[in-house]
C-alpha positions in Angstrom: -4.2 24.0 -11.4 -8.0 24.3 -11.4 -9.4 22.9 -8.2 -13.1 22.0 -8.1 -15.5 21.5 -5.1 -18.2 19.0 -5.7 -21.0 18.5 -3.1 -23.1 15.4 -3.6 -26.3 14.4 -1.9 -25.0 11.9 0.7 -24.7 12.7 4.4 -24.2 16.4 4.6 -22.8 18.3 7.5 -23.3 21.9 6.5 -20.9 23.3 9.0 -18.2 20.9 7.9 -18.8 21.5 4.2 -18.6 25.3 4.7 -15.4 25.1 6.8 -13.9 22.7 4.2 -14.8 25.1 1.4 -13.4 28.1 3.2 -10.1 26.3 3.9 -9.4 25.7 0.2 -9.2 27.8 -2.9 -11.8 26.5 -5.4 -12.2 27.9 -8.9 -15.5 26.2 -9.5 -18.3 24.7 -7.3 -20.7 22.0 -8.4 -23.9 20.8 -6.7 -24.7 17.2 -7.5 -28.5 16.5 -7.1 -29.3 16.7 -3.4 -26.0 18.5 -2.8 -27.8 21.7 -3.6 -29.1 21.5 0.1 -25.7 22.6 1.3 -25.5 25.6 -1.0 -29.1 26.6 0.0 -28.4 26.3 3.7 -25.0 28.1 3.4 -26.5 30.9 1.3 -24.1 30.2 -1.5 -24.6 29.9 -5.2 -23.0 27.0 -7.0 -21.5 27.5 -10.4 -23.0 24.3 -11.7 -26.0 22.1 -10.7 -26.0 18.6 -12.2 -28.3 15.6 -11.7 -31.7 14.2 -12.2 -32.7 16.1 -9.1 -34.8 13.2 -7.7 -33.1 13.7 -4.3 -33.3 17.4 -4.3 -35.9 19.5 -2.4 -38.4 21.2 -4.8 -38.3 24.5 -2.9 -34.5 24.6 -3.1 -34.7 23.8 -6.8 -37.0 26.7 -7.4 -34.9 29.0 -5.4 -31.8 28.3 -7.5 -33.9 28.4 -10.7 -34.5 32.1 -9.9 -30.8 32.7 -9.7 -28.7 33.9 -12.6 -25.2 32.6 -13.6 -25.8 29.0 -12.8 -25.1 26.3 -15.4 -27.8 23.5 -15.2 -27.0 20.0 -16.5 -30.3 18.1 -16.0 -30.1 14.3 -16.3 -32.8 11.8 -16.7 -33.4 9.4 -13.8 -33.3 6.3 -16.1 -29.5 6.1 -16.8 -26.7 3.6 -16.2 -24.5 6.0 -14.2 -25.1 7.9 -10.9 -25.3 11.6 -10.8 -21.9 11.7 -9.1 -20.3 9.7 -11.8 -21.8 12.0 -14.5 -20.5 15.1 -12.5 -17.0 13.6 -12.2 -16.8 12.8 -15.9 -18.1 16.2 -16.8 -15.5 18.0 -14.5 -12.7 15.7 -15.8 -13.7 16.7 -19.3 -13.0 20.3 -18.4 -9.4 19.5 -17.8 -9.4 20.3 -14.1 -6.5 19.2 -12.0 -8.1 18.3 -8.7 -11.7 17.5 -7.5 -12.8 17.5 -3.9 -16.0 15.6 -3.2 -18.1 16.2 -0.1 -21.4 14.5 0.6 -20.2 11.3 -1.0 -20.5 9.1 2.1 -23.3 8.2 4.4 -25.5 5.3 5.4 -26.0 4.0 1.9 -23.0 1.7 1.7 -23.8 0.9 -2.0 -23.3 4.6 -2.8 -20.2 4.9 -0.6 -18.5 1.9 -2.3 -19.6 3.2 -5.7 -18.2 6.6 -5.0 -14.9 5.2 -3.8 -14.7 3.2 -7.0 -15.3 6.4 -9.0 -12.0 7.7 -7.7 -10.5 5.5 -10.5 -11.9 7.9 -13.1 -9.5 10.5 -11.9 -6.7 8.0 -11.6 -7.1 7.1 -15.3 -7.4 10.7 -16.4 -4.5 12.1 -14.2 -6.9 14.1 -12.1 -6.6 13.8 -8.3 -9.9 13.2 -6.6 -10.4 13.4 -2.9 -13.5 12.1 -1.1 -13.9 13.7 2.3 -16.3 13.8 5.2 -15.8 15.0 8.8 -13.8 11.8 9.7 -12.2 10.6 6.5 -10.3 11.7 3.4 -9.9 9.0 0.8 -7.9 8.9 -2.4 -6.8 6.2 -4.9 -3.1 6.0 -5.8 -0.8 4.1 -8.1 2.1 6.5 -7.8 4.1 7.7 -4.8 2.2 9.8 -2.2 3.7 12.2 0.3 1.7 13.0 3.4 2.8 15.8 5.7 2.3 15.2 9.4 1.4 18.8 9.9 -1.3 18.7 7.2 -2.6 15.2 7.7 -6.3 14.6 7.8 -6.7 12.9 11.2 -4.5 10.6 13.1 -4.4 7.3 11.1 -3.4 6.3 7.6 -4.8 3.1 6.2 -3.9 1.4 2.9 -6.3 -1.0 1.3 -5.5 -2.8 -2.0 -8.0 -1.9 -4.7 -6.5 -4.4 -7.1 -6.0 -8.1 -6.1 -2.3 -7.5 -5.5 -0.2 -4.4 -4.9 3.5 -5.0 -5.1 6.6 -3.0 -4.0 4.8 -1.3 -1.1 7.3 0.8 0.8 6.4 3.1 3.7 8.8 5.6 5.2 8.2 8.0 8.1 5.4 5.8 9.5 5.1 3.8 12.8 4.8 0.5 10.9 7.2 0.7 7.9 7.2 -1.6 5.0 9.9 -2.4 2.5 9.0 -3.8 -0.9 5.9 -5.6 0.6 3.0 -7.1 -1.2 -0.5 -6.2 -0.1 -3.3 -8.5 -1.2 -7.1 -8.5 -0.9 -8.7 -10.3 2.0 -6.0 -8.9 4.4 -6.1 -6.1 7.0 -2.3 -5.6 7.0 -2.5 -1.9 5.9 -5.0 -0.7 8.4 -4.3 2.0 11.1 -0.8 3.2 10.5 0.5 6.5 11.8 2.8 9.2 10.6 5.8 9.6 13.0 8.1 11.9 11.1 7.6 15.3 9.4 6.3 13.5 6.3 5.5 10.0 5.3 6.1 8.6 1.8 4.0 5.8 0.3 5.5 4.0 -2.7 4.3 1.1 -4.7 5.6 -0.7 -7.9 2.4 -2.1 -9.4 -1.3 -2.1 -8.5 -3.7 0.4 -7.0 -4.2 1.4 -3.4 -6.9 3.2 -1.5 -5.2 5.7 0.9 -7.4 6.7 3.8 -6.6 9.3 6.3 -9.0 9.0 9.3 -9.8 10.9 12.4 -11.7 8.3 14.3 
C-alpha cells in the first residue's frame, strides 16, 4: 500500500511533523502551499509541491525552485476548491492507499471544518485519510474500525455523527459500550470514550462517523 504524507499550511509544529514523518514509512511527500515551510525548516525536499502558493514564503519558494526532482503543480488563486482539496484529489487519483495530512488544523475554524469534510473524498474513493496534529487524529468511517490500545493516539476516543443519523453503533472494548445504538446530530453522546481492553472495535450499520483520537 502506498502511503503519502501531505503537509498543509495550517498550524505547523515542525518538531511534531518531523517526528510524525520519521515514525511512519511514506512513499511520497507532498507540500501543500504554505506547507513548504515545514520542509524548508526540516531541510527536507518534498516530492511534490502543489498550490497557488499565496500562503508560502517567497524565499522558501525560490529555495525549492532551485532544487531538482520536485514535481510542481501550480494552481490559480481564483478557484472553487482549496489547495488541500486539490492535493487530496490529485493523490487519490494516483491510486494511493492512505494519506496522512499534517498542518490541516489551526485557528482558522473554517479551514479546519473544511478539511474534516474533505476526509469524505477518501471515504468515497476507498482511500483512508488521517488528519493529525499534536493533540488529535481524525478519520471518517462507515465501516468497522479497530483501535489498538497500545497504538492509540492519545487517551480519548470520540465519535461524532457526520450524517444526520448513524445506526447500529456498537462499541466493544471501551469504557462506555454501546449496542446497536443510534447516534444523531445535535447530541454529545459519543464524546470522550476510552479504550479499556487490548483493542476496541467500532461498528455501525448505516451512516458516517467522525472518529477522533485525542490527547487532551
